[in-house]
C-alpha positions, 0 to 999 in steps of 0.5 A: 364073577370069574371064580367060584364063591361059597356062601354059607348060612349058619344057625347056632354055629352049624351050617344050615344051607349054602350056595356055591356061585359058579362063574357067571356074567353080570346080570345072570339070573336063574331061569331054571333049576334041576336037582341032579343029586338029592339036596343039591339044586343047580341053577341055570341062566336063560341060555342054559349055563349053570350059574350056581348050586344050592346046597340044601343040607350041608351036613348031609351032602358030601364034598364028593357029591358036590365035586361029582356035580361040578364034574358033570357040569364040566366045571371041574372039581374044587379042593376039599379045603375050599368047601371046608366051611360046610363042615365047620362047627 
């Protein structure tokens, strides 16, 4: 996967969790996880590359916090409209 991809899990029309897939190679699996910001967990492949961000409470984590983590990882910010599903319903 070369692009970012967002998967959101809903319950009764409200987002309860989400996962932001980061660019990864086929077969990549999470080897370790770190929590740079409360509510955001970054998964790392065995070679230390970040491969995904778990968003544990989409309603309590801001888009700015997500973009700051992406900046810190060297991935760069994504437009707020790409994260719009986190604010749906």
